[in-house]
C-alpha positions as CSV (number, residue, x, y, z in Angstrom):
1,M,27.8,82.9,29.7
2,G,26.6,85.9,28.0
3,L,27.8,88.3,25.3
4,N,26.5,91.8,24.6
5,I,26.3,92.4,20.9
6,R,24.7,95.9,21.0
7,S,25.4,98.6,23.6
8,N,22.2,100.6,23.1
9,D,20.2,98.6,25.7
10,F,22.4,98.9,28.8
11,P,20.6,100.0,32.0
12,A,21.9,103.4,33.1
13,E,24.0,101.9,36.0
14,L,25.9,99.8,33.5
15,A,26.2,102.1,30.5
16,E,29.7,103.4,31.5
17,I,31.2,100.1,32.6
18,A,29.7,97.4,30.3
19,T,30.9,96.7,26.8
20,A,29.5,95.1,23.7
21,C,30.8,93.9,20.3
22,D,29.5,97.1,18.6
23,R,32.0,99.1,20.6
24,H,35.0,97.2,19.3
25,G,34.7,96.8,15.6
26,A,34.1,98.8,12.5
27,R,31.4,96.6,11.1
28,P,28.2,95.2,12.6
29,V,28.5,91.7,14.2
30,D,26.9,88.9,12.4
31,R,25.2,86.8,15.1
32,I,25.6,83.5,13.2
33,E,29.3,84.1,12.5
34,L,29.8,85.0,16.1
35,L,28.0,81.9,17.4
36,I,30.0,79.6,15.1
37,A,33.3,81.2,16.2
38,W,32.3,81.0,19.9
39,L,31.2,77.3,19.6
40,R,34.5,76.4,17.9
41,A,36.4,78.1,20.6
42,L,34.3,76.4,23.3
43,D,34.9,73.1,21.5
44,G,38.7,73.7,21.8
45,W,38.3,74.3,25.5
46,L,36.3,71.2,26.0
47,D,39.1,69.2,24.5
48,A,41.5,70.7,27.1
49,L,39.3,70.8,30.2
50,D,42.3,70.2,32.5
51,E,43.7,73.5,31.4
52,V,40.5,75.6,31.9
53,V,40.9,76.3,35.6
54,A,44.6,77.2,35.3
55,A,43.8,79.5,32.4
56,A,41.0,81.2,34.3
57,A,43.2,81.6,37.4
58,S,46.0,83.1,35.3
59,R,43.5,85.8,34.0
60,S,41.7,86.4,37.3
61,A,41.4,89.9,38.5
62,T,40.3,88.5,41.9
63,L,43.0,86.1,43.0
64,G,45.4,87.7,45.3
65,R,43.0,90.5,46.2
66,R,41.3,91.3,49.4
67,V,37.6,90.6,49.0
68,R,34.3,90.6,50.8
69,V,32.1,87.6,50.2
70,E,28.3,88.1,50.6
71,L,26.2,85.0,50.9
72,T,22.6,84.6,51.6
73,L,23.2,83.8,55.3
74,D,26.8,84.9,55.9
75,N,29.3,87.6,54.9
76,F,33.1,87.5,55.5
77,D,36.3,89.2,54.4
78,G,39.6,87.7,53.4
79,V,42.0,87.2,50.5
80,A,41.0,85.3,47.4
81,T,43.9,82.8,47.3
82,R,43.2,80.1,44.7
83,M,40.7,78.1,42.7
84,T,39.8,74.5,43.3
85,D,40.1,71.9,40.6
86,E,36.4,72.5,39.9
87,G,36.9,76.2,39.5
88,Y,35.5,77.4,42.8
89,L,37.1,80.4,44.5
90,V,39.0,79.7,47.8
91,V,39.1,82.6,50.2
92,T,41.4,82.7,53.2
93,R,39.5,84.4,55.8
94,D,40.9,86.9,58.3
95,D,41.1,84.1,61.0
96,G,43.2,82.0,58.7
97,T,40.6,79.4,57.7
98,E,39.8,78.7,54.1
99,R,36.3,78.9,52.7
100,I,35.3,77.6,49.3
101,V,32.9,79.9,47.6
102,T,30.6,78.1,45.1
103,A,28.1,80.9,44.7
104,G,27.7,84.4,46.1
105,D,28.8,88.0,45.5
106,V,32.5,88.6,45.7
107,I,33.4,92.3,46.1
108,H,37.0,93.6,45.6
109,L,38.0,95.7,48.6
110,R,40.4,98.7,48.4
111,A,43.7,98.3,50.1
112,A,43.9,99.8,53.6
113,R,45.7,103.1,53.7
């Protein structure tokens, strides 16, 4: 996990799409306060681990979308259909088979016109 606190150090290719705490508040962010709040929130999630994957799936911008998965030795297209109990992405490939993606680049594809 990572959290950008200041937006003045973004590389040029991320400057227009990345965000940081200093873009969303009127006052500077106190790093200690932020860390404490984040750890408390994380502790709450750790007490409810069974709900974490369901919560992530409900907020996912990827599930239900057509994607291209780029792995070190393989690439394929399909639809991101669900997440496993462990939180891995499941992609239903164009041939109908499912593939569990544990690591790789997942690229959202535009709908065919």
